[in-house]
KEBA-196243 format. One record per atom (N, C-alpha, C): z, x, y; atom name; residue in three letters; residue number from 1. Coordinates in steps of 0.05 Angstrom, whole numbers, plus 32768, in hexadecimal, padded with zeros to 4 digits. Example, Ala and Ser with C-alpha at 12.3 -4.5 7.8 and 13.67 -1.06 7.14 Angstrom:
% residues 2
+------+------+------+------+-----+-----+
:    Z :    X :    Y : atom : res :   n :
+------+------+------+------+-----+-----+
: 809C : 8108 : 7F8E :    N : ALA :   1 :
: 809C : 80F6 : 7FA6 :   CA : ALA :   1 :
: 809C : 8108 : 7FBE :    C : ALA :   1 :
: 808E : 8101 : 7FD3 :    N : SER :   2 :
: 808F : 8111 : 7FEB :   CA : SER :   2 :
: 809D : 8102 : 8001 :    C : SER :   2 :
+------+------+------+------+-----+-----+
% end
This chain:
% residues 93
+------+------+------+------+-----+-----+
:    Z :    X :    Y : atom : res :   n :
+------+------+------+------+-----+-----+
: 7AB4 : 9C71 : 874A :    N : MET :   1 :
: 7AC7 : 9C7D : 8737 :   CA : MET :   1 :
: 7AE1 : 9C6D : 8735 :    C : MET :   1 :
: 7AEB : 9C63 : 874C :    N : PHE :   2 :
: 7B04 : 9C54 : 874C :   CA : PHE :   2 :
: 7B02 : 9C3C : 8739 :    C : PHE :   2 :
: 7AEC : 9C2D : 873B :    N : GLN :   3 :
: 7AE9 : 9C15 : 872B :   CA : GLN :   3 :
: 7AEA : 9C1B : 870D :    C : GLN :   3 :
: 7ADD : 9C31 : 8705 :    N : LEU :   4 :
: 7ADE : 9C38 : 86E9 :   CA : LEU :   4 :
: 7AFA : 9C40 : 86E0 :    C : LEU :   4 :
: 7B07 : 9C50 : 86F0 :    N : THR :   5 :
: 7B23 : 9C58 : 86E9 :   CA : THR :   5 :
: 7B35 : 9C40 : 86E8 :    C : THR :   5 :
: 7B33 : 9C2E : 86FC :    N : PHE :   6 :
: 7B43 : 9C16 : 86FD :   CA : PHE :   6 :
: 7B3E : 9C05 : 86E4 :    C : PHE :   6 :
: 7B25 : 9C01 : 86DE :    N : ALA :   7 :
: 7B1D : 9BF0 : 86C7 :   CA : ALA :   7 :
: 7B29 : 9BFC : 86AD :    C : ALA :   7 :
: 7B28 : 9C16 : 86AA :    N : ARG :   8 :
: 7B32 : 9C22 : 8692 :   CA : ARG :   8 :
: 7B51 : 9C1F : 8690 :    C : ARG :   8 :
: 7B5E : 9C22 : 86A6 :    N : LEU :   9 :
: 7B7B : 9C1F : 86A6 :   CA : LEU :   9 :
: 7B83 : 9C02 : 86A0 :    C : LEU :   9 :
: 7B76 : 9BEF : 86AC :    N : VAL :  10 :
: 7B7C : 9BD3 : 86A8 :   CA : VAL :  10 :
: 7B77 : 9BCB : 868B :    C : VAL :  10 :
: 7B60 : 9BD2 : 8681 :    N : THR :  11 :
: 7B5A : 9BCA : 8665 :   CA : THR :  11 :
: 7B6D : 9BD8 : 8651 :    C : THR :  11 :
: 7B75 : 9BF0 : 8657 :    N : HIS :  12 :
: 7B88 : 9BFE : 8645 :   CA : HIS :  12 :
: 7BA3 : 9BEF : 8646 :    C : HIS :  12 :
: 7BAC : 9BE9 : 865E :    N : TYR :  13 :
: 7BC5 : 9BDA : 8662 :   CA : TYR :  13 :
: 7BC5 : 9BC0 : 8653 :    C : TYR :  13 :
: 7BB0 : 9BB0 : 8658 :    N : TRP :  14 :
: 7BAF : 9B95 : 864B :   CA : TRP :  14 :
: 7BAA : 9B96 : 862D :    C : TRP :  14 :
: 7B9B : 9BAA : 8624 :    N : SER :  15 :
: 7B96 : 9BAC : 8607 :   CA : SER :  15 :
: 7BB0 : 9BB3 : 85F8 :    C : SER :  15 :
: 7BC3 : 9BBD : 8606 :    N : HIS :  16 :
: 7BDD : 9BC3 : 85F9 :   CA : HIS :  16 :
: 7BF2 : 9BAF : 8601 :    C : HIS :  16 :
: 7BEA : 9B97 : 8609 :    N : CYS :  17 :
: 7BFC : 9B81 : 8610 :   CA : CYS :  17 :
: 7C11 : 9B89 : 8624 :    C : CYS :  17 :
: 7C08 : 9B98 : 8638 :    N : SER :  18 :
: 7C1A : 9BA2 : 864D :   CA : SER :  18 :
: 7C31 : 9BB3 : 8643 :    C : SER :  18 :
: 7C2E : 9BBD : 862B :    N : PHE :  19 :
: 7C42 : 9BCD : 861E :   CA : PHE :  19 :
: 7C5D : 9BBF : 861A :    C : PHE :  19 :
: 7C5B : 9BA4 : 8617 :    N : LEU :  20 :
: 7C72 : 9B93 : 8613 :   CA : LEU :  20 :
: 7C6D : 9B82 : 85FA :    C : LEU :  20 :
: 7C82 : 9B7C : 85EB :    N : ASP :  21 :
: 7C80 : 9B69 : 85D6 :   CA : ASP :  21 :
: 7C7C : 9B4D : 85E1 :    C : ASP :  21 :
: 7C71 : 9B3B : 85D2 :    N : ASP :  22 :
: 7C6C : 9B20 : 85DB :   CA : ASP :  22 :
: 7C87 : 9B13 : 85E3 :    C : ASP :  22 :
: 7C89 : 9B0A : 85FC :    N : GLY :  23 :
: 7CA1 : 9AFD : 8606 :   CA : GLY :  23 :
: 7CB7 : 9B0F : 860F :    C : GLY :  23 :
: 7CB2 : 9B29 : 860D :    N : GLN :  24 :
: 7CC7 : 9B3D : 8613 :   CA : GLN :  24 :
: 7CD2 : 9B3C : 862F :    C : GLN :  24 :
: 7CC0 : 9B38 : 8643 :    N : LEU :  25 :
: 7CC9 : 9B38 : 865E :   CA : LEU :  25 :
: 7CDE : 9B22 : 8664 :    C : LEU :  25 :
: 7CD8 : 9B0A : 865C :    N : LEU :  26 :
: 7CEC : 9AF4 : 8660 :   CA : LEU :  26 :
: 7D04 : 9AF7 : 864D :    C : LEU :  26 :
: 7CFF : 9B01 : 8635 :    N : ARG :  27 :
: 7D15 : 9B04 : 8622 :   CA : ARG :  27 :
: 7D2A : 9B19 : 862C :    C : ARG :  27 :
: 7D20 : 9B2E : 8639 :    N : ASP :  28 :
: 7D32 : 9B44 : 8642 :   CA : ASP :  28 :
: 7D36 : 9B43 : 8660 :    C : ASP :  28 :
: 7D33 : 9B2C : 866C :    N : ILE :  29 :
: 7D34 : 9B2A : 8689 :   CA : ILE :  29 :
: 7D4F : 9B34 : 8695 :    C : ILE :  29 :
: 7D64 : 9B32 : 8685 :    N : GLU :  30 :
: 7D7E : 9B3B : 868F :   CA : GLU :  30 :
: 7D7E : 9B58 : 8697 :    C : GLU :  30 :
: 7D6C : 9B67 : 868D :    N : ARG :  31 :
: 7D6A : 9B84 : 8695 :   CA : ARG :  31 :
: 7D62 : 9B87 : 86B2 :    C : ARG :  31 :
: 7D56 : 9B71 : 86BE :    N : LEU :  32 :
: 7D4D : 9B72 : 86D9 :   CA : LEU :  32 :
: 7D61 : 9B65 : 86EC :    C : LEU :  32 :
: 7D76 : 9B59 : 86E2 :    N : HIS :  33 :
: 7D8A : 9B4C : 86F3 :   CA : HIS :  33 :
: 7D96 : 9B61 : 8706 :    C : HIS :  33 :
: 7D99 : 9B58 : 871F :    N : GLY :  34 :
: 7DA3 : 9B6A : 8734 :   CA : GLY :  34 :
: 7D8D : 9B7A : 8742 :    C : GLY :  34 :
: 7D75 : 9B79 : 8738 :    N : ILE :  35 :
: 7D5F : 9B86 : 8746 :   CA : ILE :  35 :
: 7D4F : 9B71 : 8755 :    C : ILE :  35 :
: 7D4E : 9B73 : 8770 :    N : PRO :  36 :
: 7D40 : 9B5F : 877F :   CA : PRO :  36 :
: 7D22 : 9B61 : 877B :    C : PRO :  36 :
: 7D14 : 9B4B : 877E :    N : ALA :  37 :
: 7CF7 : 9B4B : 877A :   CA : ALA :  37 :
: 7CEA : 9B35 : 878B :    C : ALA :  37 :
: 7CD2 : 9B3A : 8794 :    N : VAL :  38 :
: 7CC2 : 9B26 : 87A0 :   CA : VAL :  38 :
: 7CA9 : 9B24 : 878E :    C : VAL :  38 :
: 7CA5 : 9B0D : 8782 :    N : LEU :  39 :
: 7C8E : 9B08 : 8771 :   CA : LEU :  39 :
: 7C79 : 9AF9 : 8781 :    C : LEU :  39 :
: 7C62 : 9B04 : 8783 :    N : ILE :  40 :
: 7C4D : 9AF9 : 8794 :   CA : ILE :  40 :
: 7C36 : 9AEF : 8782 :    C : ILE :  40 :
: 7C2F : 9AD6 : 8786 :    N : HIS :  41 :
: 7C1B : 9ACA : 8775 :   CA : HIS :  41 :
: 7C07 : 9ABB : 8786 :    C : HIS :  41 :
: 7BED : 9AC0 : 8781 :    N : GLY :  42 :
: 7BD8 : 9AB1 : 878E :   CA : GLY :  42 :
: 7BD2 : 9A97 : 877F :    C : GLY :  42 :
: 7BD2 : 9A82 : 878E :    N : ARG :  43 :
: 7BCE : 9A67 : 8782 :   CA : ARG :  43 :
: 7BB4 : 9A66 : 8771 :    C : ARG :  43 :
: 7B9F : 9A74 : 8778 :    N : TYR :  44 :
: 7B86 : 9A73 : 876A :   CA : TYR :  44 :
: 7B82 : 9A89 : 8756 :    C : TYR :  44 :
: 7B98 : 9A96 : 874D :    N : ASP :  45 :
: 7B96 : 9AAB : 873A :   CA : ASP :  45 :
: 7B91 : 9A9F : 871E :    C : ASP :  45 :
: 7B79 : 9AA4 : 8714 :    N : VAL :  46 :
: 7B72 : 9A99 : 86F9 :   CA : VAL :  46 :
: 7B7A : 9AAC : 86E3 :    C : VAL :  46 :
: 7B81 : 9AC5 : 86E9 :    N : SER :  47 :
: 7B89 : 9AD8 : 86D4 :   CA : SER :  47 :
: 7BA7 : 9AD6 : 86CD :    C : SER :  47 :
: 7BB6 : 9ACA : 86DF :    N : GLY :  48 :
: 7BD3 : 9AC7 : 86DA :   CA : GLY :  48 :
: 7BDC : 9AAD : 86E6 :    C : GLY :  48 :
: 7BE1 : 9A99 : 86D5 :    N : PRO :  49 :
: 7BE9 : 9A7E : 86DF :   CA : PRO :  49 :
: 7C04 : 9A7F : 86ED :    C : PRO :  49 :
: 7C07 : 9A6C : 8700 :    N : LEU :  50 :
: 7C20 : 9A6A : 870F :   CA : LEU :  50 :
: 7C38 : 9A65 : 86FD :    C : LEU :  50 :
: 7C35 : 9A57 : 86E7 :    N : ASP :  51 :
: 7C4C : 9A51 : 86D6 :   CA : ASP :  51 :
: 7C59 : 9A6B : 86CB :    C : ASP :  51 :
: 7C49 : 9A80 : 86C8 :    N : THR :  52 :
: 7C54 : 9A99 : 86BF :   CA : THR :  52 :
: 7C66 : 9AA5 : 86D4 :    C : THR :  52 :
: 7C5C : 9AA6 : 86ED :    N : ALA :  53 :
: 7C6C : 9AB0 : 8703 :   CA : ALA :  53 :
: 7C85 : 9A9F : 8707 :    C : ALA :  53 :
: 7C82 : 9A85 : 8705 :    N : TRP :  54 :
: 7C99 : 9A72 : 8708 :   CA : TRP :  54 :
: 7CAE : 9A77 : 86F3 :    C : TRP :  54 :
: 7CA6 : 9A7B : 86DA :    N : ALA :  55 :
: 7CBA : 9A80 : 86C5 :   CA : ALA :  55 :
: 7CC8 : 9A9A : 86C9 :    C : ALA :  55 :
: 7CBA : 9AAF : 86D2 :    N : LEU :  56 :
: 7CC7 : 9AC9 : 86D8 :   CA : LEU :  56 :
: 7CDA : 9AC6 : 86EF :    C : LEU :  56 :
: 7CD2 : 9AB8 : 8704 :    N : HIS :  57 :
: 7CE4 : 9AB4 : 871B :   CA : HIS :  57 :
: 7CFD : 9AA5 : 8713 :    C : HIS :  57 :
: 7CFA : 9A90 : 8704 :    N : ARG :  58 :
: 7D12 : 9A80 : 86FC :   CA : ARG :  58 :
: 7D25 : 9A90 : 86EB :    C : ARG :  58 :
: 7D1B : 9AA2 : 86DB :    N : ALA :  59 :
: 7D2B : 9AB2 : 86C9 :   CA : ALA :  59 :
: 7D38 : 9ACB : 86D6 :    C : ALA :  59 :
: 7D2D : 9AD3 : 86ED :    N : TRP :  60 :
: 7D35 : 9AEB : 86FA :   CA : TRP :  60 :
: 7D46 : 9AE5 : 8713 :    C : TRP :  60 :
: 7D60 : 9AE5 : 8711 :    N : PRO :  61 :
: 7D71 : 9AE0 : 8728 :   CA : PRO :  61 :
: 7D6C : 9AF4 : 873E :    C : PRO :  61 :
: 7D6A : 9AEB : 8756 :    N : GLY :  62 :
: 7D65 : 9AFD : 876D :   CA : GLY :  62 :
: 7D48 : 9B01 : 8773 :    C : GLY :  62 :
: 7D37 : 9AF5 : 8763 :    N : SER :  63 :
: 7D1A : 9AF7 : 8769 :   CA : SER :  63 :
: 7D12 : 9AE1 : 877C :    C : SER :  63 :
: 7CFC : 9AE7 : 878A :    N : GLU :  64 :
: 7CF0 : 9AD3 : 879C :   CA : GLU :  64 :
: 7CD3 : 9AD0 : 8794 :    C : GLU :  64 :
: 7CCA : 9AB7 : 8792 :    N : LEU :  65 :
: 7CAE : 9AB2 : 878B :   CA : LEU :  65 :
: 7CA0 : 9AA9 : 87A4 :    C : LEU :  65 :
: 7C8A : 9AB7 : 87AB :    N : VAL :  66 :
: 7C79 : 9AB0 : 87C2 :   CA : VAL :  66 :
: 7C5E : 9AA8 : 87B6 :    C : VAL :  66 :
: 7C56 : 9A8F : 87BC :    N : VAL :  67 :
: 7C3C : 9A86 : 87B2 :   CA : VAL :  67 :
: 7C2A : 9A84 : 87CA :    C : VAL :  67 :
: 7C13 : 9A92 : 87C9 :    N : LEU :  68 :
: 7C00 : 9A92 : 87DF :   CA : LEU :  68 :
: 7BEA : 9A7E : 87DA :    C : LEU :  68 :
: 7BE5 : 9A6D : 87ED :    N : ASP :  69 :
: 7BD2 : 9A57 : 87EA :   CA : ASP :  69 :
: 7BB5 : 9A5F : 87EF :    C : ASP :  69 :
: 7BB0 : 9A77 : 87F8 :    N : ASP :  70 :
: 7B95 : 9A7E : 8801 :   CA : ASP :  70 :
: 7B87 : 9A93 : 87F0 :    C : ASP :  70 :
: 7B93 : 9A99 : 87D8 :    N : THR :  71 :
: 7B88 : 9AB0 : 87C9 :   CA : THR :  71 :
: 7B8D : 9AAC : 87AB :    C : THR :  71 :
: 7B80 : 9ABE : 879C :    N : GLY :  72 :
: 7B84 : 9ABF : 8780 :   CA : GLY :  72 :
: 7B94 : 9AD8 : 8779 :    C : GLY :  72 :
: 7B88 : 9AEA : 876A :    N : HIS :  73 :
: 7B96 : 9B02 : 8761 :   CA : HIS :  73 :
: 7B97 : 9B17 : 8777 :    C : HIS :  73 :
: 7B85 : 9B15 : 878A :    N : ARG :  74 :
: 7B84 : 9B28 : 87A1 :   CA : ARG :  74 :
: 7B74 : 9B1B : 87B7 :    C : ARG :  74 :
: 7B75 : 9B28 : 87CF :    N : GLY :  75 :
: 7B66 : 9B1D : 87E6 :   CA : GLY :  75 :
: 7B77 : 9B0A : 87F6 :    C : GLY :  75 :
: 7B6B : 9AFC : 8808 :    N : GLY :  76 :
: 7B7A : 9AE9 : 8819 :   CA : GLY :  76 :
: 7B92 : 9AF6 : 8826 :    C : GLY :  76 :
: 7BA9 : 9AE9 : 8824 :    N : SER :  77 :
: 7BC1 : 9AF4 : 8830 :   CA : SER :  77 :
: 7BD1 : 9B06 : 881D :    C : SER :  77 :
: 7BC5 : 9B0D : 8806 :    N : MET :  78 :
: 7BD4 : 9B1D : 87F2 :   CA : MET :  78 :
: 7BDE : 9B38 : 87FE :    C : MET :  78 :
: 7BCD : 9B46 : 880C :    N : THR :  79 :
: 7BD5 : 9B61 : 8816 :   CA : THR :  79 :
: 7BEC : 9B5E : 882A :    C : THR :  79 :
: 7BEB : 9B4A : 883B :    N : ALA :  80 :
: 7C00 : 9B46 : 884F :   CA : ALA :  80 :
: 7C1A : 9B3E : 8840 :    C : ALA :  80 :
: 7C19 : 9B2E : 882C :    N : ALA :  81 :
: 7C30 : 9B25 : 881D :   CA : ALA :  81 :
: 7C3D : 9B3D : 880E :    C : ALA :  81 :
: 7C2D : 9B4E : 8802 :    N : ILE :  82 :
: 7C37 : 9B65 : 87F4 :   CA : ILE :  82 :
: 7C44 : 9B78 : 8808 :    C : ILE :  82 :
: 7C38 : 9B7D : 881F :    N : THR :  83 :
: 7C43 : 9B8E : 8834 :   CA : THR :  83 :
: 7C5D : 9B83 : 883E :    C : THR :  83 :
: 7C5F : 9B69 : 8843 :    N : ALA :  84 :
: 7C78 : 9B5D : 884D :   CA : ALA :  84 :
: 7C8E : 9B5F : 8838 :    C : ALA :  84 :
: 7C87 : 9B5C : 881E :    N : ALA :  85 :
: 7C9B : 9B5D : 8809 :   CA : ALA :  85 :
: 7CA5 : 9B7A : 8806 :    C : ALA :  85 :
: 7C93 : 9B8D : 8806 :    N : THR :  86 :
: 7C9C : 9BA9 : 8802 :   CA : THR :  86 :
: 7CAC : 9BB3 : 881B :    C : THR :  86 :
: 7CA4 : 9BA9 : 8832 :    N : ASP :  87 :
: 7CB3 : 9BB1 : 884B :   CA : ASP :  87 :
: 7CD0 : 9BA8 : 8849 :    C : ASP :  87 :
: 7CD5 : 9B92 : 883C :    N : ARG :  88 :
: 7CF1 : 9B88 : 8839 :   CA : ARG :  88 :
: 7D03 : 9B9B : 882A :    C : ARG :  88 :
: 7CF7 : 9BAB : 8819 :    N : PHE :  89 :
: 7D06 : 9BBE : 8808 :   CA : PHE :  89 :
: 7D07 : 9BDA : 8813 :    C : PHE :  89 :
: 7CFA : 9BDE : 882A :    N : ALA :  90 :
: 7CFA : 9BF8 : 8837 :   CA : ALA :  90 :
: 7D16 : 9BFF : 8842 :    C : ALA :  90 :
: 7D1D : 9C18 : 8842 :    N : PRO :  91 :
: 7D37 : 9C20 : 884D :   CA : PRO :  91 :
: 7D3A : 9C16 : 886A :    C : PRO :  91 :
: 7D51 : 9C0B : 8870 :    N : GLY :  92 :
: 7D56 : 9C01 : 888B :   CA : GLY :  92 :
: 7D4B : 9BE6 : 8890 :    C : GLY :  92 :
: 7D3E : 9BD9 : 887D :    N : ALA :  93 :
: 7D32 : 9BBE : 8881 :   CA : ALA :  93 :
: 7D48 : 9BA9 : 8881 :    C : ALA :  93 :
+------+------+------+------+-----+-----+
% end
């Protein structure tokens, strides 16, 4: 059941272009200024090329880009990297 629900959500999201106009994220990046971020990208991710993450990182002051050499969109060290990134934003961290 999870797979079906997940597939429906993902296809709905992507069929609506992530609910953003083309180029809107980078065009309106100033709205994210002052918000810290850790962008995590797997080197072997074929669904999202690294140049997209790199462009977002360069446009977003205060962001950090972490590129994982052992994974794509998930797997490998992705879970550990996400946990480490979210732990940094935990109260008292």
